[in-house]
KOLMARMAR-349390 format. One record per residue: x, y, z of N, C-alpha, C, CB in turn. Coordinates in steps of 0.02 Angstrom, whole numbers, padded with zeros to 5 digits, always signed. Last residue first. Glycine has a CB too. Layout:
<segus>
XYZXYZXYZXYZ/...
</segus>
This chain:
<segus>
+00301-00151+01043+00330-00180+01104+00293-00237+01129+00335-00130+01157/+00234-00092+00942+00286-00140+00925+00311-00176+00985+00342-00108+00891/+00151+00002+00998+00120-00057+00967+00170-00111+00952+00085-00037+00902/+00242+00101+01038+00207+00061+01089+00178-00003+01059+00152+00102+01123/+00376+00085+00920+00318+00119+00948+00289+00075+01001+00266+00136+00894/+00533+00111+00850+00493+00070+00893+00437+00112+00922+00536+00038+00948/+00554+00147+00677+00562+00166+00747+00515+00122+00789+00547+00243+00758/+00645+00096+00537+00587+00092+00578+00602+00115+00648+00561+00023+00579/+00728+00204+00421+00732+00155+00473+00667+00156+00516+00796+00168+00516/+00668+00219+00252+00680+00250+00319+00684+00194+00372+00623+00302+00338/+00629+00154+00140+00700+00161+00152+00716+00186+00222+00729+00208+00102/+00491+00165+00141+00520+00098+00145+00594+00100+00161+00509+00061+00080/+00479+00302+00123+00453+00269+00184+00485+00202+00194+00376+00261+00179/+00531+00318-00005+00564+00349+00053+00542+00317+00120+00547+00425+00054/+00434+00247-00076+00506+00226-00078+00544+00255-00020+00540+00247-00145/+00322+00325-00051+00323+00256-00028+00396+00231-00025+00280+00210-00074/+00361+00442-00116+00344+00444-00045+00348+00374-00014+00274+00474-00035/+00372+00399-00249+00431+00423-00213+00420+00424-00138+00452+00492-00237/+00238+00367-00274+00291+00315-00283+00353+00337-00244+00309+00304-00359/+00174+00492-00256+00161+00437-00212+00213+00382-00216+00095+00409-00226/+00235+00562-00364+00238+00585-00295+00226+00530-00245+00188+00638-00284/+00210+00491-00483+00279+00500-00458+00282+00522-00385+00314+00551-00500/+00111+00385-00544+00102+00434-00487+00171+00445-00456+00051+00407-00432/+00147+00329-00670+00077+00328-00643+00067+00382-00593+00060+00260-00611/+00283+00338-00681+00241+00370-00731+00168+00377-00707+00244+00329-00795/+00324+00265-00572+00343+00336-00573+00302+00372-00627+00421+00344-00588/+00271+00139-00609+00247+00174-00549+00263+00248-00551+00278+00143-00488/+00349+00112-00724+00276+00117-00729+00246+00156-00668+00246+00044-00734/+00478+00097-00675+00462+00156-00715+00387+00167-00720+00492+00148-00785/+00480+00035-00504+00476+00028-00577+00461+00095-00611+00422-00025-00595/+00473+00041-00371+00539+00050-00401+00538+00045-00475+00586+00000-00374/+00344+00011-00336+00364+00081-00333+00435+00092-00360+00359+00107-00262/+00329-00132-00340+00305-00088-00394+00334-00019-00393+00232-00082-00391/+00382-00185-00224+00409-00205-00289+00390-00160-00343+00389-00273-00306/+00300-00119-00131+00371-00108-00129+00404-00129-00196+00402-00148-00070/+00172-00176-00162+00185-00104-00171+00260-00089-00174+00153-00065-00115/+00192-00309-00124+00175-00293-00194+00191-00221-00207+00101-00306-00209/+00222-00290+00014+00267-00329-00031+00255-00309-00104+00256-00405-00022/+00111-00224+00064+00176-00188+00061+00226-00225+00017+00206-00179+00133/+00013-00325+00047+00003-00258+00018+00071-00223+00009-00045-00216+00063/+00063-00425+00130+00060-00437+00058+00053-00370+00020+00001-00485+00041/+00046-00358+00253+00112-00380+00231+00113-00391+00156+00131-00443+00266/-00090-00340+00262-00050-00281+00258+00020-00301+00232-00046-00245+00328/-00175-00463+00159-00148-00438+00220-00105-00376+00209-00108-00493+00255/-00321-00443+00050-00252-00465+00065-00229-00435+00132-00203-00444+00007/-00438-00390-00005-00438-00458+00022-00369-00485+00036-00474-00504-00025/-00454-00259-00049-00414-00306-00089-00417-00377-00066-00344-00284-00090/-00542-00191+00036-00538-00173-00033-00507-00228-00076-00499-00111-00040/-00530-00255+00164-00596-00247+00133-00592-00233+00057-00634-00189+00167/-00389-00251+00187-00424-00315+00184-00492-00311+00148-00435-00342+00254/-00373-00111+00182-00336-00154+00136-00372-00220+00130-00263-00165+00159/-00452-00072+00290-00469-00050+00223-00436-00093+00169-00450+00022+00214/-00384-00129+00398-00452-00151+00383-00473-00131+00313-00500-00122+00432/-00261-00055+00386-00262-00130+00382-00334-00155+00364-00238-00161+00453/-00292+00080+00410-00277+00058+00342-00281-00018+00335-00209+00082+00321/-00311+00143+00531-00368+00103+00503-00354+00072+00435-00429+00145+00497/-00184+00250+00497-00239+00241+00543-00298+00202+00508-00264+00312+00570/-00080+00280+00406-00092+00210+00427-00153+00200+00471-00034+00185+00463/-00110+00384+00262-00097+00378+00334-00117+00307+00359-00138+00432+00374/-00146+00387+00128-00075+00387+00145-00060+00373+00218-00044+00452+00127/-00257+00344+00030-00253+00333+00102-00181+00330+00125-00289+00268+00120/-00232+00382-00102-00296+00402-00071-00293+00396+00004-00353+00359-00098/-00110+00324-00126-00117+00394-00139-00180+00422-00102-00123+00407-00216/-00141+00191-00103-00093+00225-00060-00097+00300-00067-00023+00202-00077/-00225+00168-00213-00251+00163-00145-00207+00200-00097-00259+00091-00124/-00132+00177-00318-00190+00224-00314-00218+00226-00243-00246+00204-00365/-00053+00068-00284-00024+00135-00282-00079+00188-00280+00021+00146-00344/-00145-00037-00302-00118-00024-00235-00086+00045-00230-00067-00077-00217/-00167-00027-00438-00224-00014-00394-00197-00001-00322-00275-00074-00394/-00040-00067-00484-00065+00000-00499-00122+00020-00453-00089+00004-00570/-00036-00199-00441+00011-00152-00413-00013-00079-00425+00081-00164-00443/-00197-00265-00405-00144-00250-00454-00098-00200-00421-00174-00222-00523/-00328-00349-00356-00261-00336-00331-00213-00328-00389-00237-00392-00283/-00487-00271-00383-00436-00321-00401-00369-00301-00376-00433-00331-00477/-00598-00229-00253-00551-00205-00302-00500-00260-00319-00515-00142-00275/-00678-00289-00160-00710-00246-00207-00664-00223-00264-00738-00186-00172/-00668-00466-00115-00642-00397-00117-00675-00354-00171-00566-00397-00128/-00822-00564-00111-00752-00553-00100-00733-00479-00103-00711-00592-00150/-00960-00579-00117-00918-00621-00159-00844-00611-00151-00934-00610-00228/-01011-00482-00040-01025-00550-00019-00982-00599-00060-01100-00566-00027/-00874-00362-00040-00942-00384-00056-00951-00454-00031-00955-00381-00132/-00785-00248+00056-00789-00315+00030-00862-00331+00015-00758-00365+00079/
</segus>
């Protein structure tokens, strides 16, 4: 984040690119806030709506499908969730 705000405009395409670069959750919340200035929840809302579109599949089919599978998988309880 710069003194003026996030470093990257929030677009669905930018979020998919970010997800391709940072597929693992470790430290991702801070990166999302720094790069886009949004919460993790907002990030996943925008990304979830985008990955089901033809544009997302044309942009990055591997990442779009991986995100769709992750969203469709049942959540497991972890220590952090308790």
